[in-house]
C-alpha positions, -999 to +999 in steps of 0.1 A: -025-264+215-024-232+212-038-208+190-022-186+166-035-154+155-029-135+125-036-100+111-052-122+077-084-136+076-105-144+045-139-147+046-156-177+037-171-162-001-156-127-005-177-113-036-158-096-065-166-059-058-158-065-018-122-079-028-115-048-058-126-024-028-105-039+001-077-036-027-080-001-037-081+002+002-050-012-001-041+024-020-059+041+007-032+051+028-009+085+025+022+066+039+012+032+018+011+055-018+045+076-006+059+038-003+049+023-034+059+056-053+097+056-036+093+014-049+087+029-081+117+048-085+138+019-076+145-008-053+151+002-014+157-013+020+135-013+048+160+016+062+156+041+033+119+041+030+122+047+071+149+075+065+127+085+033+090+085+047+106+101+089+087+074+100+092+050+130+103+015+118+076-005+133+048+016+112+067+013+078+074-027+083+035-031+090+024-008+062+051-031+042+033-065+055+001-048+040+014-041+006+029-074+007+005-095+015-019-076-014+006-082-038+020-045-045+053-050-035+076-083-032+106-084-012+140-099-014+168-106+019+203-096+015+220-111+042+207-090+072+187-066+053+154-067+034+152-049-004+115-038-017+103-035-050+071-031-069+054-067-070+047-054-111+051-028-136+013-024-135+012-010-100+035+015-114+010+022-140-021+023-117-001+049-098+005+066-130-033+066-141-046+077-109-022+108-108-031+119-140-072+111-134-068+131-097-054+164-120-089+163-141-106+158-104-082+172-075-107+201-063-135+171-061-116+147-042-104+174-018-140+184-009-155+147-007-165+143+027-173+105+017-144+086+013-123+103+040-149+091+066-160+125+078-196+126+066-218+095+055 
């Protein structure tokens, strides 16, 4: 019997803080954040997202799979086209809160070398 590899694997007993940190890492990629911002404006097809982002379709699809798996976005199929939207209005609130907090801390965030992995 062949084994199938999946990109998703749960640890045996993840700690809540580990899961929360991982959840926020889902927002740790500029392309994923931009996708969420675009979907906050309105529902979009994969093709529309590819065009708006100027990114290759496989890259956008991989980011969408991550966002969908973690509950940030939802999708619906209309014939051969898949449309994406925010899965929960609180995702928009999370983005808005992040933008508000960033306004007061942008210089510090820009200068932080630990978060972007340049220094540990």
